FILUM-719529 format. One record per residue: residue in one letter; x, y, z of N, C-alpha, C, O in turn. Coordinates in steps of 0.001 Angstrom, whole numbers, plus 500000, padded with zeros to 6 digits. Each point is the difference from the previous one (the first is absolute). Last residue first. Example, Ala and Ser with C-alpha at 12.3 -4.5 7.8 and 13.67 -1.06 7.14 Angstrom:
BEGIN
S512850497750507080500820501190500060499230501090500730500509501108500169/A499781493172499761499110501190500000500900501200500000501036499981500665/
! end
This chain:
BEGIN
H474890498122539933500878500087501160500926501208499958500796500199500917/T496789498957494455499865499307501272501086500327500996501127500325499628/L497888501690495771499105498880500162499874499490501422498904499617500410/S503843504162498010498732500148499302499055498822500154498829500100499632/N505722501669502084499011499292500810498646499971499320498965499979500666/K504783502212497391500507498676500329499003499197500813500063498770500016/L500147505682497452498817499162500156500401498606500468499340499018499659/L503932504399499971498805500828500117498746499175500230499086500428500706/S505706497825501013499300500129498732498713500779500186499328499852501020/G504795501145502165499014498944499821499307500215498679499882501133499533/S503804501460501663499909499327501294498975498891499963500026499111500851/L502666502242494700498906500508500812499984499258501324500406498840500067/Y503218502238495516499632499213501175498894500698500763500081501197500276/T500194499385494437500804500430501142499541499219501201498867499519500025/T499273499280495996501139500688499398500907500611501051501178500241499736/A495946495198501150499779501437499836501232500628499365501083499414499998/F496254495395500955501170500754499566499617501461499810498946500304499441/Y499160494928503252499707501321499472501306500715499670500902500078500835/I497265494484499832501061500998500112499541501304499371499460500009498894/Q498831494808503294499631501146499177501012501119500241500351500297501142/R499236493986499436500598501235500503499693501114499006500237499852498801/D497834494734502780500456500983499024500561501234500695499875500173501212/V498421495748501073499967499582498591500576501021499018500319499631498869/F498984498224506579500584501156499324500211499639498528500732499059499691/E495523498890503858501176499688499187500483501264499286499214500687499347/C497991498366505527499939500596498667501305499706499260501080500055500588/N497253498778504142500360499037498933499776500552498600499572499272499104/H500063502966505326498751499516499400500249499173498742499117499834499158/K504471502113503249499216499379501065498720499380499445499504499001500521/R503252503569496629500592498683500290499183499260501051499800498790499902/F498898505629499049499827499130498832500506498587500311499316499013499730/I501528504260503471498597499584500017499711499074498820499321498985500155/R504885503001500020499890498972501056498567499487500093499778498808500213/Q501070504760496896500518498761499434499981498872501039499808498836499648/M498978505515501657498975499410499152500471498687499408499212499066499852/A503894503309502739498867499603500850498914499326499166499468498962500392/M504381502983497539500250498681500574498825499510500849499742498799500079/N501191504734495947498978499857501038500089498595500585499248499104499616/D503356502645496624500583500292501308498979499925501141500324500317501145/S498546498955494221501047499026500317500647500260501346500615499100500572/E494212502171498376501329500486499649501051499008500472499817499305500999/T495478498626497844500463501027500923501388500439499571500636499335499182/S494584497333499347501304500601499752500340500976501106499126500476500724/G497225495061497434500345501153500818501365500544499654500774499362499287/M494841497079499314501240500560499485500297501270500776499203500938499993/Y497499494232500272500350501323500517501330500420499406500940499207499945/K495178497063498337501392500399500170500112501428500514499464500933499401/E496231496935500113500882498833500130501426500436500361500634499414500877/V494210502904499965501345500139499442500795498725500247499968499440501095/G495398501692500412500203499160498827501369500098499359500230499406498947/N498011502682505207499409500642498826500304499244498710499806500532498907/R501965498123505325498548499950500156499292500572498777498874499612499689/G505816500682500578499581498620499794498500499840500075499405499241499236/L502412504980501792500190499684498586499513498588499691499277499784499027/V500770501515505458498914500667499269500112499719498509498992499747499340/E504484498670503430498757499269500249498838500604499216499201499270499414/L504955502916500515500066498754499238498713499198500155499503499410499041/G500942504472503559499827500318498587500027498767499125499203499875499070/R501764499677505517498574500300499802499719500298498523499001499542499445/A505456499898501845499294498717499992498504500204499780499359499226499289/H503249504617501228500342499336498750499254498673499881499438499687498950/L500191502713505079499246500642498923500288499328498662499088499829499191/I503343498726504568498592499618500152499166500592498870499118499330499462/T505409501902500798499894498577499669498545499547500037499549499267499120/G501456505070502347500129499903498554499869498564499522499397499742498958/Y500761501267505684498677500198499405500050499918498470499033499570499371/G504671500130504051499465498808499348498659500170499325499461499040499449/E503515504292502773499331499164500994499320498784499379499251499300500681/G503062504545497141500973499169500681499399499076501044500729499326500728/R496627505138498142500866499215499120501029499235500814500435500441501063/V496069502766500391499885498572500323500837499140499051499845498779499967/D499826506103499814500186499736501428499840498533500379500250499634501148/Q499133502095494277501379500082500470500176499562501447500987499350500342/F495034498578496669500347501316500541501412499961500589500463498969500487/V498433497606495548499544500237501373500491501364500474500979500537499481/A498025496368495570500711501034500759499390500167501382498791499867500186/V500987497854494550499976499406501338500799500958500864501216500099499838/V496394500088494901500690500583501160499834499075501195498911499494500268/L499783498990495463500466501319499585500788500679501106501020500641499744/L498407494192499174499618500874501097500567501371499669501209500214500086/T497208495728496335501101500541500787499429500728501201498782500065500171/G499849495835495677499751501235500734501203500421500799501008499295500055/E496382496859496124501213500574500553499666501305500706499064500704499622/E497741496731497989500622498964500816501329500470500588500681499241500689/D496466503281496224499411499959501340500521498846500858499527499801501119/D502181503397494737500100498584500358499520499840501426500747500254500945/D499259503980496961500193499227498780500172498509500250500123499217499058/D499267504095504438498820500071499136500170499215498703499014499696499330/Y503078499315505737500351500599498713498801499977499071499299498993499901/V500336501351505471499996498969498966500309500679498670499415501038499691/S501787500440505598499485500400498688500134498853499016501090499463499806/P499267502357505916500076498925498996499386500463498682499033500763499992/L502908501841504403499169500223498818500197498881498976500833500122499102/V499829501617506469500411498987499023499017500065498837498785499956500196/V502990503236504498499098499650498895500588498857499192501215499805499957/G499109502598505511500580499744498685498947499632498978498805499973500297/V500420501232504374501462499856500066500617499739498627501224499958499874/P493971502002503150500620499551498742501518499952500125500620500879500597/I495823498302503436500864501064499488500655499511498705500605498928500001/D496559498391502976499190501034499354500806501197499494499425501024499630/D502750495038502154499189500640501045499272501233499460500020501068500612/L502659497613495804500465499410501256499292500743501126500255501181500234/F499096498066494023499737500695501269500560499198501167499886498775500048/A500466501879494128500270499160501174499823500835501261500525501109500103/I497250499210494709500762500708501036500167499047501172499046499335500405/E499988499535494051499685499976501428500925500889500829501169500209499674/W496548498057495086501057500779500641499632500187501471498836500229500329/S498067497671496851501081499089500367501211500730500575500832499376500657/E495290502972497763499570499145501102501134499081500466500076499654501179/M500525503078495037499997500815501216499576499173501208500477500233501111/Q499278497731494652501378500185500429500075500804501285500767499657500900/T495045499773497132500495498714500514501432500138500498500361499460501045/E497620504157496749499517499880501374500502498707500633500313499958501190/S502723502090494879498637499501500192499618499964501476500859500062500880/G503442501174496709499109501049500467498584499556500299499132500835500253/D505150496852498273498924500166499015498952501018500453499073500312499252/G506169500103502115499094498860500012498918500210498957500183500749499040/L502887502603501372500844498822499829499181498717500056500364498995499390/S497573505206501376500418499937498604500891498794499739500027499493498878/K498522501462505535498879499554499181500408499860498534499544499088499310/M503578502708503692499785498575500261498879499450499119500114498914499430/R500688505694500454501102499283499357499832498493500184500230499226499071/D496777503643503143499717499957498563501086499228499256499708499265499058/L500999501486505487498906499046499807499643499888498519499784498899499493/L503434504329501765500509498646500132498912498958499773500250498981499357/R499785506067500707499697499259498780500412498538500089499921499280499004/N500869504367504246498547499894499852499571499255498745498814499953499674/P505885500816501368499355499255501090498498499831499838499450498970500388/A503562501494495186499705500874501131499258499210501080499274499060499678/V504230498859496714498577500100500307499803500889501222500609499771501046/V503751499059497101499176500232498814498521500198500296499250500386499104/E504405498710504108500640500867499021499089500339498824500288500930499247/S498492496091504400500134501363500493500572500946498960499738501202500044/F499257493811499836499214500980499273500279501453500381499470500906499357/L502868495872503655498918499438499206499124501111499432499228500626500726/D504839499330502227499905500807498785498916499462499072500007500284498802/T500132499757506801500521499239498868499941500905498781499441501095500061/G498894500372504093501366499578500299500599499112498938501154499586500119/A493633500379500112500849501085500503501387499467500348500142498903500540/V495837498644497879501215500085499185500929501117500457501036500234499378/S494794498918502894500614498680499830501326500087499254500941499276500327/K496294504540500237500697499678501241500706498648499887501050499789500607/N496301501635495785501174500853500137500778499708501271501229500056500004/L494697497630499245500997499643498985501279500802500184501100499447499984/V495211501680502686500611498745500435501073499549499017501063499534500411/A496411504313498509500822500250501183500722498732500453501179500047500352/E495729499668496102501168500771499576500942500211501177501216499874499859/L494633498113501006500897499088499292501284500706499575501091499440500108/Y495481503154501831500609499120500999501007499061499333501099499800500517/D496417502969496666500900500815500828500717499135501035501201500149500225/N495415497899496984501275500224499330500981500821500834501205499755499942/D495098497189502590499957501021498947501408500289499488500990499599500612/F497332495466501336500463501329500417499899500992498840499968499615498832/D499152495520501087499308500443501212500301501452500368499425500532500949/A502602496877495401498632500386499651499220500523501198498937500596499828/F505504497510500426500005501403499587498579500487499739499703501181500184/S500923494665503188500046500346498579500056501513499780499433500772500772/R502571496466503582498730500548499510500186500509498575501059500520499647/F501427496104504504500032500626498685498605500480499618499004499301500186/N504240499527504544498752499787499273500067500774498686500676501023499903/I502965497001504189499691500851498848498678499578499372499748498816499771/Q502676499064503943498935500940500365499594500889498828499076500803500123/S502824494209498936500463501175500744498803500861500354498853499668499700/T503196495605497506498891500449500844500529501160500832501065499901500611/Y500579497407494525500197500849501173498681500288500716498973500261499373/P502096497290496346500283499184501180500022500800501295500240499438501068/S496974501090494000501011500611500864500213499155501248499033499600500648/S499447498348494643499374500549501199501090500542500905500995499318500245/Y498035498814494214500886500493501063499183500586501146499011500700499785/G499542497312495798499714499362501287500853500493501149499938499442501096/N502005501814494481498744499265499951499800499260501320500784499121500356/V503040503621498132499179500390501145498641499314499976499121500355500784/N506401499403497214498622499563499821499206500358501254500435499724501118/R503923503140497219499610498812500745498545499668499706499209500878499656/E505469502684498995498725499351499688499711498932501055500913499490500650/V502412505387498327499759498675500569498642499475499545499143500745499524/F505096503322499447498644499502499808499879498577500518500923499195499875/V502340505654500786499938498551499843498539499584499927499133500623500612/K503683504224498106498970499289500757500111498506499744500411499566498924/E502473505566500652499897498590499638498950499343500890499929500268501200/N502287504946496905499248499189500955499922498570499491500149499737498806/S502565503586499098499345500890500963499188499228501035499760500497501100/L504654498920495152498957499314500771499413500959501027500726500556500822/V501365501337494561500440499435501272498810499370500716498852500395499793/F502951501249494819498939499822500991500566499347501271500914499177499937/G501627501665495926500085500927501119498885499909501012500039500690501019/S501130496556494909499561501327499580499998501016501140499723501176499767/H501354494171500859500982500556499069499669501450499644500895500817499785/K496029496723502820501195500345500782501058500648499108500647500968500398/L495532497424497458499646501126500862501197500450500829500260501197500127/L500101494952497158500017501224499181499649501221500847500516501091499753/K499348494677502377501359500308499568500047501305499208500873500838500232/N494973497333501097500709500555501149501413500428499620500507501008500493/I497002496782496224499418501311500273500727500668501162500353501176499921/Y500774494412498995500511500903498957499446501409500184500680500975499683/E497800495554503206501366500420500295500545500958498949500731500932500335/E494885496620500160500063501455500045501426500512500146500213501212500051/S498579494113499948499511500530498724500077501524499936499940500577498914/E501143497017505093501045499830498986499585500623498676500829500562499284/R497046501482505187499967498747499248501127499962498970500485501037499546/G498011502504503707501247499287500207500084498690499255500892499193500263/W496365505535498299499912498813500852501362499325500115500897500241499192/S496861505125499793500490498781499385499915498868501022499440500169501083/L499057505413497841499772498801500797500489498784499223499632499803498842/I501537505766501134499745498790499220499895498812500951500861499783500852/E498179505936499565500798498839500366499629498808499123498922499967499407/T500776505832500201499396498679499832500984498905500410501195500094499720/G499286504974500138500021499196501221499341498646499894499688499391501023/D501204504315495591498696499982500679499932499072501206498929499832500583/A505096501044496666499277501273499934498706499982500793499566501042500492/S503220495116498894500678500942500897499224501311500076500016500686501022/F498705495912495936499445499846501346500717500865501031499453500268501070/S502040499714494348498605500415500054499461499971501429499343500945500437/A505059497498498690499920501435499731498574500505500149499774501076500554/Y500890494297499853500649500706501117499879501511499802499629500724500924/L498868496427495633499071500047501128500602500749501181499294500717500708/Y503472498612495549498876500861499624499028500144501178499572501106500328/E503992495896500129500479501383500062498896500985499634499916501085500576/G499167494272499034500189500390501397500430501449500143499500500716500868/F500177497405494799498667500178500595500140500488501446499305500926500418/A504641497919497495499478501238499409498597500287500528499672501147500303/N502389494804500863500572501118500743499520501343499459499839500958500755/N498839495096496972499424500043501342500495501207500784499217500703500638/V502756498447495168498626500510499864499342500116501365499368501014500296/V504862497048499585500113501405499616498612500638499883499780501124500452/E500486494261500318500339500749501208500124501492499700499609500836500814/S499707495865495737498766500418500682500301500844501236499183500836500385/D503422497832495059500354500419501354498766500553500712499776501210500029/E499875497118495512500959499084500602500279500342501456500224499103500814/C494968502067497152501363500331499615500939499055500741499578499270500897/A495458501876499725500268499351498710501376500431499512500137500599498933/T496374499169505906501080500578499211500192499196498718499645498824499915/D496603502318504500500379499140498870501102500701499226499948501214499804/I497481498964505365500927500646499071500350498968498935500430498891500319/T495393501925503739500796499221499050500964500911499250499715501174499763/E497928500331504249499362498713499767500826499120499067500265498842500322/I500619505299503318500413499555498675499434498606499785500400499056500681/S497666504977502609500487498619499898500384499709498555499216500242499082/Y499765504194504683500063499483498637500559498585500036500849499680500832/I496970504632502429500575498652500020499860499381498620498896499899499466/K499242504397502075501453500085500105500670498631500095501153499907500421/D494031500726499040500527501212499382501520500023499952500583500541499060/D497603494674501025499441501140500701500648501232499379500791499875499065/L500086496233498886499136499338500975499304501018500886498944499726500570/F503170500348494300499946500782501233499003499337500930498800499984499725/M504218497624496233498692500373500532500181500873501226500880499753500824/G501935498365494251499941500225501439498603500393500427499144500284499162/F504111497589496478498643500245500474500041500126501512500456499093500696/L503245501337494940499743499812501431498547500311500277499497501056499617/R504236497643496024498754500603500453499792499644501461500349498906500443/G503679501115495117499504499634501325498693500694500311499696501056499444/V502806499465496474500779498873500537499546499603501402500571499095500609/V498049503847494515499568499685501365500745498754500472499905498938499386/R501802504735496848499530498636500235499628499804501467500769500344500899/E501284503554496879498548499987499820499402498627500293498793499807499859/G505629501382502489499679500679498753498498500074499869499330500556500871/S500923496716502510501375500121499528499895500572498594499656499292499053/L496747500605505425500339500044498577501509500103499805500694500720500717/A494970497963503001501441500212499874500351499932498516499647499040499315/L495514502093503611500727499367498905501484500317500114500375501106500388/L494941498715503113501242500617499549500641499176498888499959498770500013/F495386501967503285500395499352498743501214500733499430499873501110499484/C498226500282504610499629498583500082500441499234498752500136498777500041/R500176506015500666501185499232500379499692498519500197500903499203500254/K495799504261498811500633499403498821501255499213500329500489499241499164/D494994501575503876501357500514499886500693499290498847500010498770499945/I495133501058500822500522500328501323501364500672499881500208501084500545/N497419497175495701499267501159500493500504500447501370499736501126500422/S501891494955497458500579501189499388499284501262500450500576501087499971/H497997494442501347501121500574500753500576501273499389500567500823500718/K495600496744497332499775500122501437501103500791500680499723500898500795/S500507497995494598498941500991500201499735500221501480499600501093500402/Y503500495554498383500506501336499696498938501060500277500291501032500603/R498533494440499841500924500387501056500518501421499783500131500777500945/R497176497292495742499205500264501207500898500495501125499654500938500719/N502464497716495356499252501232499764499133500364501207499885501172500356/F502477494688499660500886501145500153499232501305499845500200500925500788/K497450495155498412500331500088501415500903501195500259499803500740500964/L499177498189494595498840500586500667500257500179501493499587500996500593/Q503694496813496872499950501412499661498814500694500654500118501142500446/Y500325494181500057501097500685500686499945501502499738500183500799500919/Q496787496455496778499643500081501414501066500756500788499686500810500873/E501022498145494587499069501118500136499623500199501455499808501130500448/S504949496701498413498587499645499931499139501247500166500418500975500624/L504774498051497536499162500863500825498537499621499838499449500075498902/G504435498084498705499662499320501249499099500822500909499620499542501077/S502129501914494648499229498788499719499564499301501281499065499200499994/K503763504678500142498613500333499638499150498757499751498801500000500279/D505362500649503032499781499307498719498530500193499634499108499468500661/D503234504222502518499421498661499949499965499447498579500010500737499014/M501359503749502498501025499021500358499525498573499767500812499075499969/S496321504744499403501010499954498938501123499018500291500705499585499080/F495180501882503493500097498644499459501136499850498971500183498924499430/W498819505240502660500109499072501132500224498567499510500664499198500657/L498392504381496322501409499922500400500215498999501133501055499374500101/D494588501821498291500654498943499227501472499853500369500576498922499855/L496639504592501883499907498733500734500678498864499246500456499038500618/E499093506117498914501049499106499512500003498653500711501057499445500299/T496190504589500637499914499858498543500984498977499437500032499780498790/P499673501509505956498770499306499562499934499742498503499331499065499560/E505475501198502971498912500924499710498776499241499460500151498950499376/L504285499835504011499211499587498838498826500957499816499256500269500944/E505551501117501389498669499460500262499300499650498691500195500654498976/R505279499192501652498895500948499926498682499284500227499908498774499939/I506019500791499936498731499517500567498960501084499826500270501176500242/T504752497159497355499143501076500492498683499397500459499492499041499419/I505940499334499365498622499645500340499274501235500507500479500690500900/K503735499147495479499638500233501392498534499629500218499152500231499138/D503734497382496970499281501233500309499703500084501485499816498986500674/T502318497136497512500887501159499887499306501297500368500650500918500500/M499186493406500283499144501187500000500893501238500000500747500221500953/
! end
């Protein structure tokens, strides 16, 4: 490859360029229709979702990305059509670094072997690790909490929004859970947006009480695209009772509620430095299955949305 690699966004009038690397005889109509639907969906959000790499006038690479939130981006696929794919990969990384430096966007990746080439190009381009999370799974079909205690649980549906907002904020006080991106009076709305917002879900979210005094919350959530899988959006206890084992009891309660709601598989996560939560995972026989990595253009004390799902 003698020409310098240039990266640019795919324009709506040149969709054929996306397929210029492909064997035209092998392109199915279904594949092209799928791409067109994907382009019409994501190009309206941000053109950086579809990038081309050119050597002279020849397309030698393409990158499809997705904005998972306003400031969180995921590289879904990179295809190359040249002898030195690493050069093309690094060119994409340098383009994204320059672009995301201007608006503070972070890139979400994974610790899987299949993602290693993405992590490599991001590091080469100057991105730095801003946060890391571990993911766990366990079967919760028929699960019953083994703990007996003075804690009682009451449904969110029993209380008004002002009370719920106050309890939620007190539960996550002293942590960076949502504090960087969600105003205190918007935390309940944020939780609803992460779940399905239904009355059934609100009934399954619970406040933990000790002698009629609230001490924490647990928010089970069934995935809307697969009702046999679910998570706990938040497991949190008030600052003045942390370290007394209540988090363990709340986590077990959440697993039980998920199982009762027909969930087969619980999927949870927490920051890699949250040893307390990881001890709870181990205590409840959760299997560590994956690692999520956030890359930023400059080091941040925490990812802007690192707690966007749980704990």
